[in-house]
PDB file of N, H, CA, C and O in Angstrom:
ATOM      1  N   MET A   1     -28.023  10.695 -34.084  1.00  0.00           N
ATOM      2  CA  MET A   1     -27.995  10.952 -33.208  1.00  0.00           C
ATOM      3  C   MET A   1     -26.590  11.573 -33.981  1.00  0.00           C
ATOM      4  O   MET A   1     -25.893  10.664 -34.431  1.00  0.00           O
ATOM      5  N   THR A   2     -26.082  12.863 -34.204  1.00  0.00           N
ATOM      6  H   THR A   2     -26.649  13.602 -33.839  1.00  0.00           H
ATOM      7  CA  THR A   2     -24.104  11.919 -34.980  1.00  0.00           C
ATOM      8  C   THR A   2     -23.342  12.874 -34.270  1.00  0.00           C
ATOM      9  O   THR A   2     -23.344  13.651 -33.315  1.00  0.00           O
ATOM     10  N   TYR A   3     -22.790  12.495 -35.072  1.00  0.00           N
ATOM     11  H   TYR A   3     -22.788  11.864 -35.848  1.00  0.00           H
ATOM     12  CA  TYR A   3     -20.725  12.534 -34.371  1.00  0.00           C
ATOM     13  C   TYR A   3     -20.389  13.261 -35.043  1.00  0.00           C
ATOM     14  O   TYR A   3     -20.839  13.322 -36.187  1.00  0.00           O
ATOM     15  N   ARG A   4     -19.534  14.027 -34.615  1.00  0.00           N
ATOM     16  H   ARG A   4     -19.169  13.978 -33.686  1.00  0.00           H
ATOM     17  CA  ARG A   4     -18.077  14.754 -34.881  1.00  0.00           C
ATOM     18  C   ARG A   4     -17.291  14.131 -34.457  1.00  0.00           C
ATOM     19  O   ARG A   4     -17.361  13.081 -33.819  1.00  0.00           O
ATOM     20  N   ARG A   5     -15.694  15.267 -35.066  1.00  0.00           N
ATOM     21  H   ARG A   5     -15.637  16.120 -35.585  1.00  0.00           H
ATOM     22  CA  ARG A   5     -14.738  14.422 -35.026  1.00  0.00           C
ATOM     23  C   ARG A   5     -14.298  15.347 -33.613  1.00  0.00           C
ATOM     24  O   ARG A   5     -14.996  16.320 -33.327  1.00  0.00           O
ATOM     25  N   LEU A   6     -13.285  15.041 -32.886  1.00  0.00           N
ATOM     26  H   LEU A   6     -12.717  14.251 -33.119  1.00  0.00           H
ATOM     27  CA  LEU A   6     -12.748  15.536 -31.333  1.00  0.00           C
ATOM     28  C   LEU A   6     -11.601  16.290 -31.933  1.00  0.00           C
ATOM     29  O   LEU A   6     -10.827  15.629 -32.626  1.00  0.00           O
ATOM     30  N   THR A   7     -11.421  17.287 -31.811  1.00  0.00           N
ATOM     31  H   THR A   7     -12.050  17.823 -31.249  1.00  0.00           H
ATOM     32  CA  THR A   7     -10.228  18.351 -32.140  1.00  0.00           C
ATOM     33  C   THR A   7      -9.054  18.302 -31.489  1.00  0.00           C
ATOM     34  O   THR A   7      -8.642  18.170 -30.337  1.00  0.00           O
ATOM     35  N   PRO A   8      -8.585  18.467 -32.731  1.00  0.00           N
ATOM     36  CA  PRO A   8      -6.479  17.784 -31.456  1.00  0.00           C
ATOM     37  C   PRO A   8      -6.364  18.360 -29.872  1.00  0.00           C
ATOM     38  O   PRO A   8      -5.584  17.746 -29.144  1.00  0.00           O
ATOM     39  N   GLN A   9      -7.128  19.553 -29.277  1.00  0.00           N
ATOM     40  H   GLN A   9      -7.761  20.052 -29.868  1.00  0.00           H
ATOM     41  CA  GLN A   9      -7.118  20.463 -28.183  1.00  0.00           C
ATOM     42  C   GLN A   9      -8.231  19.162 -27.816  1.00  0.00           C
ATOM     43  O   GLN A   9      -7.676  18.412 -27.013  1.00  0.00           O
ATOM     44  N   GLU A  10      -8.925  18.920 -27.990  1.00  0.00           N
ATOM     45  H   GLU A  10      -9.376  19.529 -28.642  1.00  0.00           H
ATOM     46  CA  GLU A  10     -10.032  18.292 -27.188  1.00  0.00           C
ATOM     47  C   GLU A  10      -9.308  16.266 -26.935  1.00  0.00           C
ATOM     48  O   GLU A  10      -9.401  15.417 -26.049  1.00  0.00           O
ATOM     49  N   ILE A  11      -8.605  16.366 -28.401  1.00  0.00           N
ATOM     50  H   ILE A  11      -8.529  17.056 -29.120  1.00  0.00           H
ATOM     51  CA  ILE A  11      -8.265  14.944 -27.514  1.00  0.00           C
ATOM     52  C   ILE A  11      -7.463  14.735 -26.420  1.00  0.00           C
ATOM     53  O   ILE A  11      -7.539  13.959 -25.468  1.00  0.00           O
ATOM     54  N   GLU A  12      -6.307  15.983 -26.901  1.00  0.00           N
ATOM     55  H   GLU A  12      -6.245  16.613 -27.675  1.00  0.00           H
ATOM     56  CA  GLU A  12      -5.399  16.073 -25.738  1.00  0.00           C
ATOM     57  C   GLU A  12      -6.240  16.736 -24.545  1.00  0.00           C
ATOM     58  O   GLU A  12      -6.324  15.762 -23.797  1.00  0.00           O
ATOM     59  N   ASP A  13      -6.661  17.383 -24.140  1.00  0.00           N
ATOM     60  H   ASP A  13      -6.594  18.175 -24.748  1.00  0.00           H
ATOM     61  CA  ASP A  13      -7.121  17.186 -23.292  1.00  0.00           C
ATOM     62  C   ASP A  13      -8.130  15.452 -22.080  1.00  0.00           C
ATOM     63  O   ASP A  13      -8.211  15.036 -20.924  1.00  0.00           O
ATOM     64  N   LEU A  14      -8.513  15.203 -23.190  1.00  0.00           N
ATOM     65  H   LEU A  14      -8.448  15.541 -24.129  1.00  0.00           H
ATOM     66  CA  LEU A  14      -8.661  13.822 -22.844  1.00  0.00           C
ATOM     67  C   LEU A  14      -7.479  13.120 -21.894  1.00  0.00           C
ATOM     68  O   LEU A  14      -7.120  12.960 -20.728  1.00  0.00           O
ATOM     69  N   ARG A  15      -7.144  12.818 -23.321  1.00  0.00           N
ATOM     70  H   ARG A  15      -7.436  12.949 -24.268  1.00  0.00           H
ATOM     71  CA  ARG A  15      -5.560  11.759 -22.836  1.00  0.00           C
ATOM     72  C   ARG A  15      -5.133  12.474 -21.704  1.00  0.00           C
ATOM     73  O   ARG A  15      -4.762  11.745 -20.785  1.00  0.00           O
ATOM     74  N   ALA A  16      -5.042  14.336 -21.382  1.00  0.00           N
ATOM     75  H   ALA A  16      -5.343  14.928 -22.129  1.00  0.00           H
ATOM     76  CA  ALA A  16      -4.580  14.775 -19.269  1.00  0.00           C
ATOM     77  C   ALA A  16      -4.853  13.787 -18.696  1.00  0.00           C
ATOM     78  O   ALA A  16      -4.290  12.741 -18.372  1.00  0.00           O
ATOM     79  N   GLU A  17      -6.437  14.545 -18.540  1.00  0.00           N
ATOM     80  H   GLU A  17      -6.894  15.395 -18.803  1.00  0.00           H
ATOM     81  CA  GLU A  17      -7.010  13.955 -18.134  1.00  0.00           C
ATOM     82  C   GLU A  17      -7.675  12.318 -17.779  1.00  0.00           C
ATOM     83  O   GLU A  17      -8.699  12.096 -17.132  1.00  0.00           O
ATOM     84  N   MET A  18      -6.519  11.027 -18.576  1.00  0.00           N
ATOM     85  H   MET A  18      -5.687  11.207 -19.102  1.00  0.00           H
ATOM     86  CA  MET A  18      -6.967  10.105 -17.997  1.00  0.00           C
ATOM     87  C   MET A  18      -5.415   9.649 -17.630  1.00  0.00           C
ATOM     88  O   MET A  18      -4.975   8.627 -17.103  1.00  0.00           O
ATOM     89  N   ARG A  19      -4.705  10.982 -18.192  1.00  0.00           N
ATOM     90  H   ARG A  19      -5.062  11.812 -18.620  1.00  0.00           H
ATOM     91  CA  ARG A  19      -3.609  10.377 -17.418  1.00  0.00           C
ATOM     92  C   ARG A  19      -3.550  10.440 -15.432  1.00  0.00           C
ATOM     93  O   ARG A  19      -3.105   9.690 -14.562  1.00  0.00           O
ATOM     94  N   ALA A  20      -4.461  12.128 -15.453  1.00  0.00           N
ATOM     95  H   ALA A  20      -4.822  12.737 -16.160  1.00  0.00           H
ATOM     96  CA  ALA A  20      -4.138  12.793 -13.886  1.00  0.00           C
ATOM     97  C   ALA A  20      -5.043  11.560 -13.254  1.00  0.00           C
ATOM     98  O   ALA A  20      -5.073  11.401 -12.033  1.00  0.00           O
ATOM     99  N   ALA A  21      -5.861  10.601 -14.249  1.00  0.00           N
ATOM    100  H   ALA A  21      -5.838  10.730 -15.240  1.00  0.00           H
ATOM    101  CA  ALA A  21      -6.988   9.527 -12.992  1.00  0.00           C
ATOM    102  C   ALA A  21      -6.275   8.513 -13.250  1.00  0.00           C
ATOM    103  O   ALA A  21      -6.409   7.616 -12.418  1.00  0.00           O
ATOM    104  N   GLY A  22      -5.651   8.327 -13.982  1.00  0.00           N
ATOM    105  H   GLY A  22      -5.542   9.056 -14.658  1.00  0.00           H
ATOM    106  CA  GLY A  22      -4.338   6.576 -13.345  1.00  0.00           C
ATOM    107  C   GLY A  22      -3.462   7.350 -12.753  1.00  0.00           C
ATOM    108  O   GLY A  22      -3.390   6.689 -11.717  1.00  0.00           O
ATOM    109  N   GLU A  23      -2.613   8.372 -12.549  1.00  0.00           N
ATOM    110  H   GLU A  23      -2.672   8.910 -13.390  1.00  0.00           H
ATOM    111  CA  GLU A  23      -1.914   8.558 -11.430  1.00  0.00           C
ATOM    112  C   GLU A  23      -2.832   8.176 -10.042  1.00  0.00           C
ATOM    113  O   GLU A  23      -2.715   7.377  -9.113  1.00  0.00           O
ATOM    114  N   TRP A  24      -3.777   9.182 -10.436  1.00  0.00           N
ATOM    115  H   TRP A  24      -3.872   9.832 -11.190  1.00  0.00           H
ATOM    116  CA  TRP A  24      -4.724   9.205  -9.020  1.00  0.00           C
ATOM    117  C   TRP A  24      -5.614   7.419  -8.335  1.00  0.00           C
ATOM    118  O   TRP A  24      -6.510   7.203  -7.519  1.00  0.00           O
ATOM    119  N   CYS A  25      -4.925   6.704  -9.034  1.00  0.00           N
ATOM    120  H   CYS A  25      -4.197   6.880  -9.697  1.00  0.00           H
ATOM    121  CA  CYS A  25      -5.463   5.136  -9.378  1.00  0.00           C
ATOM    122  C   CYS A  25      -4.806   4.187  -8.992  1.00  0.00           C
ATOM    123  O   CYS A  25      -5.076   3.102  -8.476  1.00  0.00           O
ATOM    124  N   LYS A  26      -3.735   4.799  -9.351  1.00  0.00           N
ATOM    125  H   LYS A  26      -3.516   5.680  -9.770  1.00  0.00           H
ATOM    126  CA  LYS A  26      -2.369   4.141  -8.705  1.00  0.00           C
ATOM    127  C   LYS A  26      -2.075   4.595  -7.651  1.00  0.00           C
ATOM    128  O   LYS A  26      -1.086   3.910  -7.391  1.00  0.00           O
ATOM    129  N   ALA A  27      -2.301   5.776  -6.185  1.00  0.00           N
ATOM    130  H   ALA A  27      -3.105   6.333  -6.396  1.00  0.00           H
ATOM    131  CA  ALA A  27      -1.767   6.703  -5.711  1.00  0.00           C
ATOM    132  C   ALA A  27      -2.877   5.568  -4.217  1.00  0.00           C
ATOM    133  O   ALA A  27      -2.572   4.994  -3.172  1.00  0.00           O
ATOM    134  N   GLU A  28      -4.154   5.786  -5.003  1.00  0.00           N
ATOM    135  H   GLU A  28      -4.402   6.252  -5.852  1.00  0.00           H
ATOM    136  CA  GLU A  28      -4.851   5.359  -3.918  1.00  0.00           C
ATOM    137  C   GLU A  28      -4.884   3.809  -3.793  1.00  0.00           C
ATOM    138  O   GLU A  28      -5.010   3.356  -2.655  1.00  0.00           O
ATOM    139  N   LEU A  29      -4.796   3.043  -4.727  1.00  0.00           N
ATOM    140  H   LEU A  29      -4.694   3.412  -5.651  1.00  0.00           H
ATOM    141  CA  LEU A  29      -4.256   1.565  -4.896  1.00  0.00           C
ATOM    142  C   LEU A  29      -2.854   1.573  -3.803  1.00  0.00           C
ATOM    143  O   LEU A  29      -3.064   0.706  -2.954  1.00  0.00           O
ATOM    144  N   ALA A  30      -1.604   2.217  -3.574  1.00  0.00           N
ATOM    145  H   ALA A  30      -1.433   2.921  -4.264  1.00  0.00           H
ATOM    146  CA  ALA A  30      -0.433   2.234  -3.305  1.00  0.00           C
ATOM    147  C   ALA A  30      -1.630   2.896  -1.172  1.00  0.00           C
ATOM    148  O   ALA A  30      -1.706   2.296  -0.100  1.00  0.00           O
ATOM    149  N   ARG A  31      -2.039   3.836  -1.486  1.00  0.00           N
ATOM    150  H   ARG A  31      -1.978   4.323  -2.357  1.00  0.00           H
ATOM    151  CA  ARG A  31      -2.587   4.332   0.055  1.00  0.00           C
ATOM    152  C   ARG A  31      -3.246   2.794   0.108  1.00  0.00           C
ATOM    153  O   ARG A  31      -2.551   1.810   0.360  1.00  0.00           O
ATOM    154  N   ARG A  32      -4.544   2.730  -0.137  1.00  0.00           N
ATOM    155  H   ARG A  32      -5.108   3.530  -0.341  1.00  0.00           H
ATOM    156  CA  ARG A  32      -5.643   0.792   0.257  1.00  0.00           C
ATOM    157  C   ARG A  32      -4.429  -0.635   0.695  1.00  0.00           C
ATOM    158  O   ARG A  32      -4.567  -1.425   1.629  1.00  0.00           O
ATOM    159  N   ARG A  33      -3.104  -0.587  -0.483  1.00  0.00           N
ATOM    160  H   ARG A  33      -2.992   0.055  -1.241  1.00  0.00           H
ATOM    161  CA  ARG A  33      -2.662  -1.748  -0.110  1.00  0.00           C
ATOM    162  C   ARG A  33      -1.532  -1.219   1.066  1.00  0.00           C
ATOM    163  O   ARG A  33      -1.089  -1.929   1.969  1.00  0.00           O
ATOM    164  N   LEU A  34      -1.352  -0.477   0.937  1.00  0.00           N
ATOM    165  H   LEU A  34      -1.712   0.100   0.204  1.00  0.00           H
ATOM    166  CA  LEU A  34      -0.478   0.028   2.880  1.00  0.00           C
ATOM    167  C   LEU A  34      -0.892   0.068   4.252  1.00  0.00           C
ATOM    168  O   LEU A  34      -0.113  -0.222   5.160  1.00  0.00           O
ATOM    169  N   GLU A  35      -2.577   0.557   4.526  1.00  0.00           N
ATOM    170  H   GLU A  35      -3.209   0.792   3.788  1.00  0.00           H
ATOM    171  CA  GLU A  35      -3.254   0.006   4.692  1.00  0.00           C
ATOM    172  C   GLU A  35      -3.950  -1.176   5.451  1.00  0.00           C
ATOM    173  O   GLU A  35      -4.039  -1.337   6.668  1.00  0.00           O
ATOM    174  N   HIS A  36      -4.374  -1.881   4.536  1.00  0.00           N
ATOM    175  H   HIS A  36      -4.302  -1.750   3.547  1.00  0.00           H
ATOM    176  CA  HIS A  36      -4.323  -3.265   4.010  1.00  0.00           C
ATOM    177  C   HIS A  36      -3.380  -4.137   4.715  1.00  0.00           C
ATOM    178  O   HIS A  36      -3.616  -5.265   5.149  1.00  0.00           O
ATOM    179  N   ASN A  37      -2.045  -3.338   4.790  1.00  0.00           N
ATOM    180  H   ASN A  37      -1.853  -2.422   4.437  1.00  0.00           H
ATOM    181  CA  ASN A  37      -0.637  -4.588   4.874  1.00  0.00           C
ATOM    182  C   ASN A  37      -0.594  -3.874   6.050  1.00  0.00           C
ATOM    183  O   ASN A  37      -0.126  -4.650   6.883  1.00  0.00           O
ATOM    184  N   ARG A  38      -0.961  -2.222   6.855  1.00  0.00           N
ATOM    185  H   ARG A  38      -1.341  -1.592   6.179  1.00  0.00           H
ATOM    186  CA  ARG A  38      -0.706  -2.019   8.171  1.00  0.00           C
ATOM    187  C   ARG A  38      -1.444  -3.206   8.786  1.00  0.00           C
ATOM    188  O   ARG A  38      -0.964  -4.279   9.150  1.00  0.00           O
ATOM    189  N   VAL A  39      -3.041  -2.680   8.836  1.00  0.00           N
ATOM    190  H   VAL A  39      -3.431  -1.808   8.540  1.00  0.00           H
ATOM    191  CA  VAL A  39      -4.108  -3.949   9.486  1.00  0.00           C
ATOM    192  C   VAL A  39      -4.246  -5.074   8.934  1.00  0.00           C
ATOM    193  O   VAL A  39      -5.371  -5.573   8.983  1.00  0.00           O
ATOM    194  N   GLU A  40      -2.888  -5.992   8.077  1.00  0.00           N
ATOM    195  H   GLU A  40      -1.975  -5.586   8.037  1.00  0.00           H
ATOM    196  CA  GLU A  40      -3.033  -7.224   8.475  1.00  0.00           C
ATOM    197  C   GLU A  40      -2.163  -7.613   9.398  1.00  0.00           C
ATOM    198  O   GLU A  40      -2.597  -8.231  10.370  1.00  0.00           O
ATOM    199  N   THR A  41      -0.795  -7.340   9.288  1.00  0.00           N
ATOM    200  H   THR A  41      -0.443  -6.838   8.498  1.00  0.00           H
ATOM    201  CA  THR A  41      -0.085  -6.896  10.066  1.00  0.00           C
ATOM    202  C   THR A  41       0.361  -6.868  12.096  1.00  0.00           C
ATOM    203  O   THR A  41       1.050  -7.409  12.961  1.00  0.00           O
ATOM    204  N   ALA A  42      -0.911  -5.534  11.786  1.00  0.00           N
ATOM    205  H   ALA A  42      -1.470  -5.093  11.083  1.00  0.00           H
ATOM    206  CA  ALA A  42      -1.405  -5.486  13.598  1.00  0.00           C
ATOM    207  C   ALA A  42      -2.382  -6.315  13.899  1.00  0.00           C
ATOM    208  O   ALA A  42      -2.676  -6.309  15.095  1.00  0.00           O
ATOM    209  N   GLU A  43      -3.343  -7.446  12.831  1.00  0.00           N
ATOM    210  H   GLU A  43      -3.104  -7.451  11.860  1.00  0.00           H
ATOM    211  CA  GLU A  43      -3.681  -8.071  13.567  1.00  0.00           C
ATOM    212  C   GLU A  43      -2.985 -10.008  13.444  1.00  0.00           C
ATOM    213  O   GLU A  43      -3.276 -10.982  14.140  1.00  0.00           O
ATOM    214  N   ASN A  44      -2.286  -9.912  12.582  1.00  0.00           N
ATOM    215  H   ASN A  44      -2.050  -9.121  12.017  1.00  0.00           H
ATOM    216  CA  ASN A  44      -1.278 -10.682  12.989  1.00  0.00           C
ATOM    217  C   ASN A  44      -0.453 -10.948  14.143  1.00  0.00           C
ATOM    218  O   ASN A  44      -0.304 -12.068  14.633  1.00  0.00           O
ATOM    219  N   ASP A  45       0.244  -9.551  14.691  1.00  0.00           N
ATOM    220  H   ASP A  45       0.123  -8.642  14.293  1.00  0.00           H
ATOM    221  CA  ASP A  45       0.736  -9.367  15.196  1.00  0.00           C
ATOM    222  C   ASP A  45       0.038  -9.953  16.708  1.00  0.00           C
ATOM    223  O   ASP A  45       0.415 -10.778  17.539  1.00  0.00           O
ATOM    224  N   ALA A  46      -1.066  -9.142  16.590  1.00  0.00           N
ATOM    225  H   ALA A  46      -1.372  -8.472  15.914  1.00  0.00           H
ATOM    226  CA  ALA A  46      -2.214  -9.223  17.879  1.00  0.00           C
ATOM    227  C   ALA A  46      -2.457 -11.130  17.573  1.00  0.00           C
ATOM    228  O   ALA A  46      -2.349 -11.717  18.650  1.00  0.00           O
ATOM    229  N   GLN A  47      -2.698 -11.958  16.569  1.00  0.00           N
ATOM    230  H   GLN A  47      -2.785 -11.482  15.694  1.00  0.00           H
ATOM    231  CA  GLN A  47      -2.587 -13.271  17.132  1.00  0.00           C
ATOM    232  C   GLN A  47      -2.261 -14.266  17.398  1.00  0.00           C
ATOM    233  O   GLN A  47      -2.765 -15.307  17.818  1.00  0.00           O
ATOM    234  N   HIS A  48      -0.770 -13.688  16.961  1.00  0.00           N
ATOM    235  H   HIS A  48      -0.360 -12.842  16.619  1.00  0.00           H
ATOM    236  CA  HIS A  48       0.449 -14.874  16.615  1.00  0.00           C
ATOM    237  C   HIS A  48       1.661 -13.853  17.584  1.00  0.00           C
ATOM    238  O   HIS A  48       2.492 -13.250  16.905  1.00  0.00           O
ATOM    239  N   PRO A  49       1.723 -13.701  19.002  1.00  0.00           N
ATOM    240  CA  PRO A  49       2.450 -12.945  20.033  1.00  0.00           C
ATOM    241  C   PRO A  49       4.597 -13.614  19.308  1.00  0.00           C
ATOM    242  O   PRO A  49       4.972 -14.743  18.989  1.00  0.00           O
ATOM    243  N   ASP A  50       5.287 -12.445  19.338  1.00  0.00           N
ATOM    244  H   ASP A  50       4.983 -11.528  19.597  1.00  0.00           H
ATOM    245  CA  ASP A  50       6.667 -12.839  18.872  1.00  0.00           C
ATOM    246  C   ASP A  50       7.250 -13.629  20.137  1.00  0.00           C
ATOM    247  O   ASP A  50       8.183 -12.951  20.567  1.00  0.00           O
ATOM    248  N   PRO A  51       7.053 -14.991  21.049  1.00  0.00           N
ATOM    249  CA  PRO A  51       7.828 -15.530  21.964  1.00  0.00           C
ATOM    250  C   PRO A  51       8.835 -15.090  22.333  1.00  0.00           C
ATOM    251  O   PRO A  51       9.024 -15.353  23.520  1.00  0.00           O
ATOM    252  N   PHE A  52       9.637 -14.503  21.861  1.00  0.00           N
ATOM    253  H   PHE A  52       9.483 -14.290  20.897  1.00  0.00           H
ATOM    254  CA  PHE A  52      11.383 -13.238  22.142  1.00  0.00           C
ATOM    255  C   PHE A  52      11.335 -11.967  22.501  1.00  0.00           C
ATOM    256  O   PHE A  52      12.185 -11.113  22.753  1.00  0.00           O
ATOM    257  N   SER A  53       9.500 -12.026  22.462  1.00  0.00           N
ATOM    258  H   SER A  53       8.810 -12.720  22.257  1.00  0.00           H
ATOM    259  CA  SER A  53       9.259 -10.220  22.933  1.00  0.00           C
ATOM    260  C   SER A  53       9.759  -9.940  24.333  1.00  0.00           C
ATOM    261  O   SER A  53      10.085 -11.036  24.789  1.00  0.00           O
ATOM    262  N   ALA A  54       9.880  -9.409  24.838  1.00  0.00           N
ATOM    263  H   ALA A  54       9.615  -8.519  24.467  1.00  0.00           H
ATOM    264  CA  ALA A  54      10.805  -8.898  26.354  1.00  0.00           C
ATOM    265  C   ALA A  54       9.645  -9.509  27.472  1.00  0.00           C
ATOM    266  O   ALA A  54       9.601 -10.134  28.532  1.00  0.00           O
ATOM    267  N   ASP A  55       8.900  -8.981  26.635  1.00  0.00           N
ATOM    268  H   ASP A  55       8.936  -8.473  25.774  1.00  0.00           H
ATOM    269  CA  ASP A  55       7.257  -9.264  27.592  1.00  0.00           C
ATOM    270  C   ASP A  55       7.242 -10.748  28.490  1.00  0.00           C
ATOM    271  O   ASP A  55       6.824 -10.899  29.638  1.00  0.00           O
ATOM    272  N   VAL A  56       7.958 -11.989  27.392  1.00  0.00           N
ATOM    273  H   VAL A  56       8.298 -11.866  26.460  1.00  0.00           H
ATOM    274  CA  VAL A  56       7.924 -13.556  28.028  1.00  0.00           C
ATOM    275  C   VAL A  56       9.424 -13.331  28.800  1.00  0.00           C
ATOM    276  O   VAL A  56       9.915 -13.543  29.909  1.00  0.00           O
ATOM    277  N   GLY A  57       9.849 -12.733  27.424  1.00  0.00           N
ATOM    278  H   GLY A  57       9.450 -12.560  26.524  1.00  0.00           H
ATOM    279  CA  GLY A  57      10.543 -13.055  29.016  1.00  0.00           C
ATOM    280  C   GLY A  57      12.327 -14.092  28.301  1.00  0.00           C
ATOM    281  O   GLY A  57      13.310 -14.355  28.995  1.00  0.00           O
ATOM    282  N   LEU A  58      12.104 -14.486  26.551  1.00  0.00           N
ATOM    283  H   LEU A  58      11.306 -14.273  25.987  1.00  0.00           H
ATOM    284  CA  LEU A  58      12.692 -15.391  25.800  1.00  0.00           C
ATOM    285  C   LEU A  58      13.844 -13.994  25.229  1.00  0.00           C
ATOM    286  O   LEU A  58      13.558 -12.822  24.983  1.00  0.00           O
ATOM    287  N   SER A  59      15.041 -14.630  25.169  1.00  0.00           N
ATOM    288  H   SER A  59      15.274 -15.582  25.369  1.00  0.00           H
ATOM    289  CA  SER A  59      15.497 -13.805  24.727  1.00  0.00           C
ATOM    290  C   SER A  59      15.877 -14.753  22.796  1.00  0.00           C
ATOM    291  O   SER A  59      15.741 -15.971  22.683  1.00  0.00           O
ATOM    292  N   HIS A  60      16.241 -14.011  21.800  1.00  0.00           N
ATOM    293  H   HIS A  60      16.352 -13.022  21.892  1.00  0.00           H
ATOM    294  CA  HIS A  60      16.131 -14.963  20.190  1.00  0.00           C
ATOM    295  C   HIS A  60      18.013 -15.885  20.805  1.00  0.00           C
ATOM    296  O   HIS A  60      18.686 -15.593  21.794  1.00  0.00           O
ATOM    297  N   PRO A  61      18.370 -17.251  19.444  1.00  0.00           N
ATOM    298  CA  PRO A  61      19.475 -17.752  20.418  1.00  0.00           C
ATOM    299  C   PRO A  61      20.007 -16.949  19.195  1.00  0.00           C
ATOM    300  O   PRO A  61      19.946 -16.828  17.971  1.00  0.00           O
ATOM    301  N   GLY A  62      20.960 -16.157  21.140  1.00  0.00           N
ATOM    302  H   GLY A  62      21.009 -16.255  22.134  1.00  0.00           H
ATOM    303  CA  GLY A  62      23.063 -16.263  20.892  1.00  0.00           C
ATOM    304  C   GLY A  62      22.804 -14.514  20.744  1.00  0.00           C
ATOM    305  O   GLY A  62      23.362 -13.772  19.936  1.00  0.00           O
ATOM    306  N   GLU A  63      21.719 -14.113  21.850  1.00  0.00           N
ATOM    307  H   GLU A  63      21.265 -14.716  22.506  1.00  0.00           H
ATOM    308  CA  GLU A  63      21.567 -13.066  22.262  1.00  0.00           C
ATOM    309  C   GLU A  63      22.646 -12.659  22.804  1.00  0.00           C
ATOM    310  O   GLU A  63      23.620 -11.930  22.618  1.00  0.00           O
ATOM    311  N   ASN A  64      22.008 -13.598  23.786  1.00  0.00           N
ATOM    312  H   ASN A  64      21.217 -14.190  23.937  1.00  0.00           H
ATOM    313  CA  ASN A  64      22.277 -13.647  25.433  1.00  0.00           C
ATOM    314  C   ASN A  64      24.774 -14.266  24.708  1.00  0.00           C
ATOM    315  O   ASN A  64      25.589 -14.445  25.613  1.00  0.00           O
ATOM    316  N   GLU A  65      25.002 -14.336  23.963  1.00  0.00           N
ATOM    317  H   GLU A  65      24.340 -14.190  23.228  1.00  0.00           H
ATOM    318  CA  GLU A  65      26.130 -14.368  23.897  1.00  0.00           C
ATOM    319  C   GLU A  65      27.667 -13.805  24.409  1.00  0.00           C
ATOM    320  O   GLU A  65      27.985 -12.663  24.074  1.00  0.00           O
ATOM    321  N   GLY A  66      28.433 -14.471  25.072  1.00  0.00           N
ATOM    322  H   GLY A  66      28.175 -15.398  25.344  1.00  0.00           H
ATOM    323  CA  GLY A  66      29.733 -13.278  25.263  1.00  0.00           C
ATOM    324  C   GLY A  66      29.897 -12.158  26.868  1.00  0.00           C
ATOM    325  O   GLY A  66      30.788 -11.477  27.376  1.00  0.00           O
ATOM    326  N   GLN A  67      28.099 -12.598  27.263  1.00  0.00           N
ATOM    327  H   GLN A  67      27.376 -13.151  26.850  1.00  0.00           H
ATOM    328  CA  GLN A  67      27.469 -12.217  28.747  1.00  0.00           C
ATOM    329  C   GLN A  67      28.057 -12.289  29.895  1.00  0.00           C
ATOM    330  O   GLN A  67      27.454 -11.969  30.919  1.00  0.00           O
TER     331      GLN A  67
END
């Protein structure tokens, strides 16, 4: 198998391709992280409802002061 040196243009093309792939990867990881956090928050909210929610009828400390 024989090898040859890449031309400066080929090197620049590869660098540009790698930069684009890196940017795509960062965006995809951010999207997945955001989706994971949404699912995790929804699951947590379902498992541990807020005791001070309107459904339960309790109020946060100091919420009704001055009435």
